[in-house]
ZADRENDO-941861 format. One record per residue (C-alpha): residue in one letter; z, y, x. Coordinates in pm, whole numbers, plus 50000, padded with zeros to 5 digits. Layout:
 r     Z     Y     X
 a     Z     Y     X
...
END
This chain:
 r     Z     Y     X
 m 90655 89883 36438
 f 90911 89643 36292
 i 90747 89319 36171
 k 90845 89162 35842
 k 90732 88812 35749
 l 90591 88789 35397
 h 90542 88475 35190
 p 90212 88288 35269
 i 89905 88426 35094
 s 89565 88258 35148
 l 89340 88460 35379
 l 89536 88785 35339
 l 89568 89033 35616
 v 89946 89053 35622
 l 90125 89289 35851
 s 90504 89311 35851
 l 90639 89659 35865
 s 90969 89843 35915
 a 91164 90059 35682
 c 91407 90332 35766
 a 91615 90592 35588
 l 91751 90922 35712
 n 92121 90926 35614
 m 92336 91228 35544
 n 92423 91252 35914
 g 92058 91247 36018
 d 92071 90892 36163
 i 91779 90647 36129
 n 91854 90331 35930
 l 91618 90030 35977
 n 91574 89818 35666
 s 91327 89541 35576
 n 91336 89620 35206
 s 91206 89899 34985
 t 91383 90230 34931
 p 91769 90200 34924
 t 91935 90249 34589
 s 92201 90487 34724
 t 92272 90787 34505
 a 92211 91136 34642
 t 92495 91391 34629
 a 92478 91691 34402
 d 92340 91915 34677
 q 92096 91654 34814
 v 91733 91620 34705
 a 91668 91304 34500
 t 91511 91019 34697
 p 91132 91010 34635
 t 90963 90710 34481
 i 90638 90560 34616
 t 90413 90374 34377
 p 90304 90097 34403
 t 90608 89936 34558
 s 90599 89709 34861
 g 90364 89412 34841
 v 90000 89312 34862
 v 89752 89581 34756
 l 89380 89636 34759
 t 89227 89830 35043
 g 89206 90191 34931
 a 89496 90168 34684
 e 89619 90518 34597
 l 89985 90608 34648
 t 90180 90821 34402
 m 90494 90994 34526
 a 90754 91174 34311
 t 91113 91305 34317
 e 91343 91396 34030
 t 91436 91719 34206
 a 91221 91992 34066
 e 91008 92196 34307
 a 91097 91970 34600
 a 90822 91910 34857
 i 90751 91556 34973
 y 90650 91477 35329
 y 90529 91134 35440
 t 90407 90919 35728
 m 90185 90610 35721
 d 90247 90484 36073
 g 90608 90371 36044
 t 90756 90685 36202
 t 91037 90879 36033
 p 90901 91170 35828
 d 91033 91526 35843
 d 90918 91868 35727
 t 90641 91866 35991
 s 90483 91547 35853
 l 90196 91524 35605
 v 90257 91705 35276
 y 90203 91499 34964
 d 89935 91645 34734
 a 89899 91478 34393
 s 89539 91600 34371
 a 89444 91417 34692
 k 89661 91109 34697
 p 89686 90908 35021
 q 89527 90566 35028
 v 89632 90241 35191
 i 89355 90172 35440
 e 89538 89925 35661
 a 89854 89723 35638
 g 90165 89912 35742
 t 90475 90113 35648
 v 90471 90428 35436
 q 90782 90651 35442
 a 90856 90966 35245
 i 91125 91234 35240
 a 91175 91530 35006
 y 91288 91882 35097
 k 91403 92184 34895
 d 91545 92509 35018
 g 91924 92522 34992
 m 91960 92147 34958
 t 92010 91853 35189
 p 91687 91654 35248
 s 91657 91331 35056
 v 91710 90981 35178
 v 91388 90844 35333
 a 91194 90616 35098
 t 91012 90323 35250
 e 90745 90086 35117
 i 90568 89811 35312
 y 90210 89705 35228
 a 89986 89416 35315
 l 89615 89419 35229
 m 89462 89168 34997
 g 89172 88977 35168
 t 88815 88992 35037
 v 88597 88687 34990
 a 88323 88682 35255
 e 87974 88789 35152
 l 87762 88511 35010
 t 87432 88388 35147
 i 87156 88256 34925
 t 86909 88026 35099
 p 86615 88061 35125
 a 86583 88438 35146
 s 86365 88639 34906
 g 85999 88546 34910
 s 85731 88324 34761
 y 85815 87955 34737
 i 85671 87637 34595
 r 85777 87570 34238
 g 86092 87358 34232
 q 86247 87510 34546
 a 86624 87449 34541
 l 86870 87729 34619
 e 87181 87697 34831
 i 87464 87952 34785
 a 87750 87958 35035
 s 88045 88165 35158
 a 88232 88159 35488
 t 88553 88176 35285
 e 88672 87827 35199
 g 88777 87720 34853
 v 88583 87983 34660
 s 88421 87950 34320
 i 88063 88081 34314
 y 87897 88211 33998
 y 87533 88313 33959
 t 87273 88444 33719
 l 86897 88390 33711
 d 86803 88683 33488
 g 86891 88972 33717
 t 87219 89056 33539
 a 87545 89103 33732
 p 87738 88774 33758
 t 88101 88737 33650
 a 88352 88453 33631
 a 88193 88371 33296
 s 87850 88311 33453
 t 87710 87974 33562
 l 87928 87799 33822
 f 87732 87695 34130
 n 87732 87318 34188
 p 87602 87221 34535
 l 87527 86872 34404
 a 87298 87013 34135
 p 87173 87347 34271
 p 86947 87576 34067
 t 86572 87552 34133
 i 86301 87816 34116
 t 86054 87738 33838
 i 85948 88093 33747
 d 85953 88433 33914
 v 86323 88516 33916
 t 86597 88750 34043
 v 86909 88560 34150
 k 87249 88730 34176
 a 87572 88562 34289
 i 87942 88643 34338
 a 88242 88441 34463
 f 88608 88449 34357
 k 88933 88307 34495
 t 89292 88342 34380
 d 89484 88624 34550
 m 89165 88763 34704
 v 88917 89031 34611
 g 88588 88892 34484
 s 88286 88907 34713
 e 88012 89163 34691
 i 87725 89063 34462
 v 87426 88938 34658
 t 87070 88945 34526
 e 86752 88758 34620
 e 86414 88780 34448
 y 86166 88496 34428
 t 85810 88445 34319
 v 85681 88101 34241
 r 85371 87950 34389
 e 85220 87607 34378
 a 85198 87367 34670
 g 84946 87452 34942
 g 84596 87339 34854
 t 84660 87350 34477
 l 84400 87537 34273
 d 84519 87882 34168
 t 84485 87875 33791
 t 84534 88253 33767
 f 84190 88290 33927
 g 83859 88254 33746
 v 83758 88401 33413
 g 83500 88307 33153
 s 83284 88616 33201
 t 83175 88500 33545
 t 83174 88123 33500
 y 82950 87880 33322
 g 83055 87790 32972
 g 83062 87438 32837
 t 83266 87146 32960
 r 83210 87173 33334
 y 83323 87531 33381
 s 83591 87619 33130
 d 83651 87974 33012
 t 84016 87910 33100
 p 84093 88019 33459
 d 84099 87712 33681
 g 84071 87851 34034
 k 83690 87824 34048
 i 83416 88081 34000
 v 83043 88019 33969
 t 82822 88329 33960
 w 82451 88381 33947
 i 82239 88696 33967
 y 81909 88548 33860
 w 81801 88208 33735
 s 81718 88083 34080
 d 81888 88036 34415
 d 82206 88237 34488
 i 82379 88178 34822
 m 82703 88323 34958
 g 82713 88402 35328
 d 83051 88550 35423
 v 83373 88667 35258
 k 83642 88924 35331
 v 83946 89039 35133
 q 84030 89407 35093
 a 84383 89541 35136
 d 84410 89563 34755
 g 84323 89193 34721
 k 83969 89243 34593
 i 83717 88996 34736
 v 83392 89112 34897
 v 83106 88874 34964
 a 82774 88901 35146
 a 82508 88702 34967
 t 82142 88634 34897
 h 81961 88570 34571
 l 81605 88460 34496
 q 81415 88657 34236
 g 81053 88600 34326
 a 81152 88722 34674
 y 81489 88695 34850
 y 81730 88989 34825
 m 82036 89093 35022
 d 82343 89138 34798
 a 82708 89236 34811
 l 82949 89121 34542
 r 83304 89230 34474
 y 83557 89044 34261
 n 83887 89161 34120
 t 84202 88972 34214
 n 84172 88758 33898
 g 83820 88648 33988
 e 83637 88874 33747
 l 83344 89073 33885
 d 83456 89427 33966
 t 83245 89644 33734
 s 83331 89957 33936
 f 83128 89818 34227
 g 82751 89852 34235
 a 82716 89917 33862
 g 82361 89972 33746
 f 82187 89826 34049
 n 82131 89471 33923
 y 82099 89260 33611
 n 82476 89247 33562
 s 82702 89521 33433
 g 82855 89564 33776
 g 83020 89379 34058
 v 82692 89305 34237
 r 82496 89544 34457
 t 82141 89429 34529
 i 82057 89611 34852
 a 81701 89531 34959
 a 81455 89246 35005
 g 81598 89005 35260
 a 81916 88802 35313
 g 82284 88890 35340
 r 82471 88672 35591
 g 82769 88864 35730
 v 83016 89117 35589
 a 83275 89349 35743
 l 83516 89595 35585
 m 83591 89945 35713
 a 83920 90131 35690
 d 83775 90393 35451
 g 83679 90126 35195
 s 83314 90101 35303
 t 83140 89766 35334
 i 82893 89662 35604
 v 82648 89384 35520
 a 82432 89228 35791
 g 82135 88995 35764
 y 81760 89034 35785
 t 81447 89125 35596
 g 81214 88859 35456
 n 81293 88505 35343
 y 81631 88334 35364
 n 81497 88064 35599
 p 81219 88238 35791
 a 80988 88055 36027
 n 81040 88149 36391
 t 80703 88318 36412
 t 80729 88511 36086
 a 80634 88871 36153
 g 80826 89146 35978
 v 81155 88957 35968
 n 81393 89203 36133
 v 81766 89250 36163
 m 81894 89448 35864
 v 82230 89625 35832
 a 82347 89814 35523
 k 82648 90033 35461
 l 82796 90068 35112
 d 83063 90314 35005
 a 83379 90208 34825
 n 83190 90204 34493
 g 82906 89987 34619
 a 82649 90267 34653
 l 82437 90284 34968
 d 82580 90536 35213
 a 82307 90790 35288
 t 82481 90897 35613
 f 82396 90558 35764
 g 82040 90481 35876
 t 81777 90562 35619
 g 81933 90571 35275
 g 82214 90344 35392
 i 81997 90078 35558
 v 81891 90012 35919
 t 81631 89759 36030
 t 81577 89662 36394
 a 81285 89471 36546
 v 81374 89280 36864
 g 81128 89004 36950
 a 80787 88860 36876
 g 80886 88687 36551
 a 81193 88650 36334
 d 81497 88863 36425
 v 81810 88754 36242
 a 82173 88876 36223
 y 82424 88614 36110
 s 82749 88804 36160
 v 82889 89156 36185
 a 83205 89326 36310
 v 83329 89684 36316
 q 83493 89831 36626
 t 83799 90056 36612
 d 83567 90355 36668
 n 83365 90241 36361
 k 83061 90137 36563
 v 82892 89834 36408
 v 82808 89522 36611
 v 82589 89236 36486
 a 82496 88903 36641
 g 82226 88645 36575
 f 81895 88554 36737
 y 81547 88682 36807
 y 81230 88484 36869
 t 81074 88525 37213
 g 80744 88362 37123
 t 80872 88033 37266
 y 81242 87999 37180
 k 81517 88157 36977
 n 81752 88353 37201
 i 82087 88519 37137
 v 82087 88887 37046
 v 82377 89131 37006
 i 82310 89483 36873
 r 82546 89779 36848
 y 82493 90076 36617
 n 82655 90417 36615
 t 82844 90528 36307
 n 82528 90689 36169
 g 82324 90370 36213
 t 82132 90472 36526
 l 82119 90227 36815
 d 82402 90283 37065
 n 82234 90356 37399
 t 82562 90299 37586
 f 82538 89930 37500
 g 82297 89695 37678
 t 81943 89828 37685
 g 81895 90082 37409
 g 82176 89926 37207
 i 82048 89568 37237
 v 82170 89278 37452
 k 81958 88964 37487
 t 82107 88644 37629
 t 81944 88317 37727
 t 82150 88005 37791
 g 82055 87638 37788
 t 81704 87495 37809
 g 81574 87574 37461
 n 81678 87755 37146
 c 82011 87938 37146
 m 82168 88163 36886
 a 82489 88338 36787
 r 82668 88248 36464
 a 82993 88447 36471
 i 83128 88762 36633
 a 83471 88908 36707
 i 83594 89224 36880
 q 83892 89196 37113
 s 84164 89461 37121
 d 84030 89579 37459
 g 83682 89635 37313
 k 83522 89326 37465
 i 83286 89139 37234
 l 83290 88763 37169
 i 83016 88561 37008
 d 82991 88190 36948
 g 82692 87977 36862
 f 82491 87701 37023
 a 82236 87637 37295
 m 81990 87352 37327
 n 82035 87155 37648
 g 81767 86889 37660
 a 81811 86658 37364
 a 82172 86769 37309
 t 82310 87093 37174
 d 82605 87267 37338
 f 82865 87481 37169
 v 82867 87819 37346
 l 83122 88098 37353
 i 83014 88419 37529
 r 83207 88734 37612
 y 83055 89073 37684
 t 83216 89386 37820
 d 83228 89691 37597
 v 82897 89807 37747
 g 82721 89475 37683
 a 82736 89309 38027
 l 82832 88943 38053
 d 83203 88930 38143
 a 83232 88746 38475
 t 83607 88689 38418
 f 83530 88463 38123
 g 83411 88102 38147
 t 83127 88064 38394
 a 82958 88401 38439
 g 83066 88499 38086
 v 82977 88174 37909
 a 83209 87889 37801
 k 83065 87566 37665
 i 83151 87241 37495
 a 82875 87009 37606
 g 82689 86790 37362
 y 82596 86436 37453
 g 82289 86223 37387
 n 82115 86380 37091
 s 82438 86514 36938
 w 82497 86866 36810
 h 82794 87084 36896
 e 82722 87395 36698
 a 82959 87687 36636
 n 82981 87820 36283
 a 83285 88049 36275
 m 83542 88209 36505
 h 83869 88403 36482
 l 84109 88557 36731
 q 84477 88476 36739
 g 84733 88751 36786
 d 84780 88642 37149
 g 84408 88677 37218
 k 84327 88306 37218
 i 84001 88216 37046
 v 83975 87958 36768
 a 83631 87829 36671
 a 83492 87589 36414
 v 83259 87337 36575
 y 83004 87146 36372
 p 82947 86822 36567
 t 82736 86525 36475
 q 82932 86230 36333
 i 83275 86363 36426
 g 83374 86543 36108
 y 83577 86861 36142
 a 83636 86995 36491
 v 83839 87304 36580
 a 83849 87427 36941
 r 84087 87677 37097
 f 84012 87867 37414
 n 84237 88063 37644
 t 84156 88427 37708
 n 83968 88329 38027
 g 83735 88093 37841
 s 83899 87765 37939
 l 83991 87517 37669
 d 84359 87542 37572
 t 84508 87202 37656
 d 84815 87277 37443
 f 84592 87252 37137
 g 84470 86924 36987
 t 84338 86687 37252
 a 84229 86877 37561
 g 84173 87188 37349
 i 83990 87032 37054
 a 84139 86911 36725
 k 83921 86655 36548
 s 83970 86527 36196
 y 83788 86482 35868
 v 83864 86495 35498
 a 83700 86169 35396
 s 83473 86049 35677
 s 83307 86145 36002
 a 83010 86262 35793
 d 83213 86568 35685
 g 83135 86907 35837
 v 83305 87243 35891
 f 83148 87588 35849
 g 83432 87836 35794
 i 83767 87907 35956
 d 84055 88153 35933
 i 84400 88193 36089
 n 84717 88294 35909
 p 84884 88553 36134
 a 85220 88486 35966
 d 85257 88128 36091
 g 84958 88069 36320
 k 84821 87789 36104
 i 84445 87740 36084
 v 84238 87663 35774
 a 83898 87505 35835
 a 83658 87439 35548
 g 83311 87307 35482
 y 83220 86996 35293
 t 83339 86643 35241
 t 83158 86332 35118
 a 83469 86184 34955
 s 83300 86152 34613
 g 82969 86028 34746
 t 82819 86376 34709
 y 82900 86696 34896
 d 83218 86867 34770
 f 83418 87164 34896
 g 83657 87033 35158
 a 83927 87186 35377
 i 84190 87093 35635
 r 84491 87294 35748
 y 84607 87263 36107
 n 84938 87356 36265
 s 84926 87601 36554
 d 84919 87310 36801
 g 84613 87152 36641
 t 84788 86874 36452
 v 84701 86835 36086
 d 84954 87008 35861
 t 85051 86731 35620
 s 85235 86975 35390
 f 84896 87104 35272
 g 84707 86927 34995
 t 84710 86553 35045
 n 84815 86481 35403
 g 84677 86817 35512
 k 84342 86795 35333
 v 84187 86904 35004
 t 83872 86805 34818
 i 83744 87038 34545
 p 83462 86905 34327
 f 83287 87131 34077
 g 83145 86864 33855
 s 82807 86694 33850
 s 82640 86920 34108
 t 82496 86727 34400
 t 82587 86964 34680
 e 82888 87192 34714
 l 82949 87367 35048
 v 83199 87621 35182
 d 83034 87877 35409
 a 83333 88105 35475
 v 83713 88117 35447
 a 83956 88406 35404
 i 84336 88379 35397
 s 84499 88652 35190
 g 84877 88642 35162
 d 84974 88318 34993
 k 84618 88237 34882
 i 84304 88098 35047
 i 83952 88197 34938
 f 83664 87955 34992
 a 83316 88105 34950
 g 82997 87903 34936
 y 82750 87762 34691
 i 82679 87468 34465
 v 82346 87303 34390
 d 82291 87209 34029
 g 81919 87239 33983
 n 81944 87581 34150
 m 82188 87716 34406
 d 82468 87933 34265
 f 82745 88141 34423
 a 83077 87957 34423
 l 83427 88087 34492
 v 83749 87888 34494
 r 84104 88013 34539
 v 84389 87781 34627
 w 84751 87837 34715
 y 84825 87864 35084
END
């Protein structure tokens, strides 16, 4: 192909091309210009015209070819070769397009006449501005997040809209020194232009606004489930206080459904103690479709039976499992008739008659009180609970597995029950988790003389102590002197490592991470333990959860920052350092008002929100929920 040099055009793909004409003698004539202006003879077909003429065109530009000789056929090439009557035939209904830079030549034929002079046009393609990038990408961001819009093409002018409409050169010009910020939920569209170039494609990003991590979510909490008056406004403020009866109401555990509804295991006192399940809508209002007609409220609360609700688990079909025990909330060790109790509710909060007797199972284990503190559901829908039983001398750890119909699973332990003794005195399980391989983890504590050790125990899927974990299946964090190292909560990371909340004496918050073999993970905190506090070493932690999206850990319990007990929480990075981007230097304190005691018992991370569940003491104990931004 003959190369022609065109005048400079910024960022154009310019190819120089040849031109040729077939003269009357059939010779090829090379020419760097458009079609010659020579006049055809009377018996020669008129030279065809090609429109547009040589120059810079858009990719895909259509070519129109014509000759003044009636009924003449036009043949053309687009690769710089000389056309003849075997070349492509021009069809006005399917015009050729310029797809790449090059030379287009055309010749016209008619029977009884000499073919025309060859017409030649040379085309270069106009460049297109590179696609824009808007940073950050679509998602949820803290209010005030600045946007950066950029193109790989230099010297462009960028225009954008914030209302979802298509941007034009009349839209707002992007200024990198004063970029737009996200203050509301918004759809951003942007385009870039440059002289002698095709404008870029429009790019779109969508953003939702959230507040800074640890900030109360003021879309949560409604007057119908909060106290009136000055302490608990009817305006949503991120806090919920609920009571079933004018006496003690205590939350035990919290989980969030896939639809964002919040399910809580709880206990209320109404002459006797009762096991309850509560469900809240995403705005904090009690879900009236759950448990309606079974309590003093219009719905949202399911009072199950006399006893206490301590643990909750959700099933894939929308059912809820609540675990606890019969009898009083704080039974004496020797109290007869206090047995493990497990209930199954359907998606509407009604007891599931296919489970146990009328939806409830009770299990006697030892000589006195038998208590379940936590519950988990296996992938095969078998239900596993953990807690303690009283031997007549000490409390010992118990793990029980039930079949899907509520009967004891005889393939697990002895008749569905596993009893474990560790330490020199009382020992009990507080939390439970099921590994992906079916092995079962529990954490809790064991008395060891005057001290109390944190214990983490792993069982095989048939209930045997797993000898590949810790020492003969047991991993410990030893107490010292008369100190307490008591486990209160546990969660599994995606890589199988185990994160536990440790309630130690006069240390504040402690979070430990263990490797899959039961050894402390030395890449976490200091030698596997991260220690901190919200206000002082008198603070304590009871609940914990892990965000699978970033591996960060939220631990919550109480803080004494105000001189009384308030909700408190700390967020840790995945390496155990305190995440200072959360709250104030990584910590939050949430007071409810003049109540003397406010404690978080459980934590659940749901998307960009964190749920804290617990209770407050203001004369009586009342359920308390708080939702903050993650």
